[in-house]
KOLSE-93238 format. One line per field, with one value per residue (C-alpha): residue in three letters; x, y, z. Coordinates in steps of 0.25 Angstrom, whole numbers. Layout:
N
code (ALA	...);
x (X	...);
y (Y	...);
z (Z	...);
END
This chain:
183
code (MET	ILE	VAL	SER	PHE	ALA	PRO	TYR	ARG	LEU	CYS	ASN	ASN	ARG	LEU	ASN	LEU	ARG	ASN	ASN	LYS	LEU	LYS	VAL	LEU	THR	MET	GLN	LYS	ILE	THR	PRO	CYS	LEU	TRP	PHE	ASP	GLY	ARG	VAL	ASP	GLU	ALA	LEU	GLU	LEU	TYR	LYS	SER	LEU	PHE	LYS	ASN	PHE	LYS	VAL	HIS	LYS	ILE	LEU	ARG	ASN	THR	GLU	ALA	SER	PRO	GLY	GLU	THR	GLY	SER	ILE	LEU	THR	ALA	THR	PHE	GLU	ILE	PHE	GLU	GLN	GLU	PHE	MET	ILE	LEU	ASN	GLY	GLY	PRO	GLN	PHE	LYS	HIS	THR	GLU	ALA	ILE	SER	PHE	THR	ILE	HIS	CYS	ASP	ASN	GLN	GLU	GLU	VAL	ASP	HIS	TYR	TRP	TYR	GLY	LEU	THR	ALA	ASN	GLY	GLY	GLN	GLU	SER	ASP	CYS	GLY	TRP	LEU	LYS	ASP	PRO	PHE	GLY	ILE	SER	TRP	GLN	VAL	THR	PRO	THR	ILE	LEU	PRO	GLU	MET	PHE	ILE	ASP	LYS	ASP	ALA	LYS	LYS	ALA	ASN	ASN	VAL	MET	THR	ALA	MET	MET	GLU	MET	GLN	ARG	LEU	ASP	ILE	ALA	GLU	LEU	LYS	GLU	ALA	TYR	ASP	ARG);
x (-136	-124	-111	-99	-84	-72	-64	-51	-59	-63	-49	-47	-62	-72	-87	-98	-113	-122	-136	-135	-125	-111	-99	-85	-75	-61	-51	-42	-28	-22	-28	-22	-18	-18	-9	-15	-9	-23	-36	-40	-54	-55	-51	-61	-72	-68	-67	-80	-87	-81	-82	-97	-92	-82	-81	-72	-69	-60	-54	-43	-41	-28	-27	-18	-7	-8	0	-12	-22	-30	-44	-40	-40	-27	-32	-45	-49	-59	-65	-68	-74	-71	-56	-50	-41	-34	-31	-19	-18	-3	3	11	22	17	10	1	6	0	7	-5	-19	-33	-41	-56	-62	-74	-85	-90	-86	-95	-86	-74	-78	-83	-70	-61	-68	-70	-56	-50	-59	-53	-39	-38	-29	-32	-22	-21	-27	-38	-29	-31	-27	-38	-36	-28	-18	-23	-22	-34	-37	-51	-52	-64	-66	-67	-52	-45	-53	-50	-35	-35	-43	-37	-37	-24	-29	-41	-33	-23	-34	-39	-25	-23	-36	-34	-20	-26	-36	-36	-51	-54	-66	-72	-79	-66	-59	-70	-69	-54	-56	-66	-57);
y (158	164	161	169	165	172	163	163	157	145	141	131	127	119	123	112	115	104	106	121	122	128	120	125	113	116	110	100	105	91	82	68	66	52	49	39	33	33	27	40	38	24	29	41	31	21	32	37	24	21	35	40	54	54	67	71	86	88	80	86	78	77	87	85	92	82	70	60	56	68	68	58	62	69	73	72	77	69	68	57	59	74	71	76	68	70	59	62	54	55	43	31	39	37	25	25	19	15	26	35	29	34	29	27	28	18	18	3	-10	-6	6	-2	-12	-2	5	-7	-15	-3	2	-12	-16	-16	-17	-12	-19	-23	-21	-23	-15	-8	-3	-5	1	5	1	13	11	21	16	16	12	8	9	8	21	12	6	18	18	3	6	17	9	10	-5	-9	-23	-19	-10	-21	-31	-21	-19	-34	-36	-25	-29	-42	-35	-29	-23	-19	-26	-18	-30	-37	-25	-23	-38	-36	-24	-31	-43);
z (109	102	106	100	102	97	87	95	107	99	95	107	108	101	101	103	101	107	111	108	119	116	122	120	120	123	114	120	123	119	108	106	91	86	74	64	52	44	48	55	49	55	69	69	66	76	87	82	84	98	105	105	107	96	88	76	77	65	53	45	32	23	12	-1	7	19	20	21	10	6	13	24	39	43	57	65	79	86	100	109	123	121	119	106	98	84	74	64	52	52	46	50	57	72	79	91	104	117	124	120	123	126	137	136	150	150	160	157	150	139	136	138	128	118	117	118	107	98	99	97	86	71	75	89	99	113	124	139	150	142	131	116	103	93	78	76	87	97	111	120	135	137	152	162	170	183	181	187	199	201	200	210	221	234	235	228	226	218	209	207	204	193	187	186	179	170	166	161	152	138	138	152	158	169	176	177	182	193	196	198	207	216	219);
END
């Protein structure tokens, strides 16, 4: 099969060829850009080790004319669960804050634990209610998919019990949340 596309039609799309099938992936309209002060290579390696579908799309390296060390990463675009991100190695001017976080929706406790312990290892920080910071200061929420359903239950007592239990946790424990829900 021959597929032909006019070049101007590809400017907002990426092509993906898997199993001899052509798939056109529409470029996201908005891509979060994460400002880093060094350690970009480490961040990419950590995310690659944790997210099984992690893909790096493009790496732009500093040249002699760039402000950073020649050859080091200036920007990298990557994908986690079909969500594109960009890392900018911009220097110490800006810091990360909890005002922006990324939520990982987990189907079971094994997933919660995988992301929780993987993101808090080597300098990450645990926080309350399923929140954490990875070793680079990026805030994440590691959340069981069952949690929102518990919160919107018509029985206000059940929802309140779950909220009370969650407020006492750092890493969310699905069994404990279910136990609170069933009280």
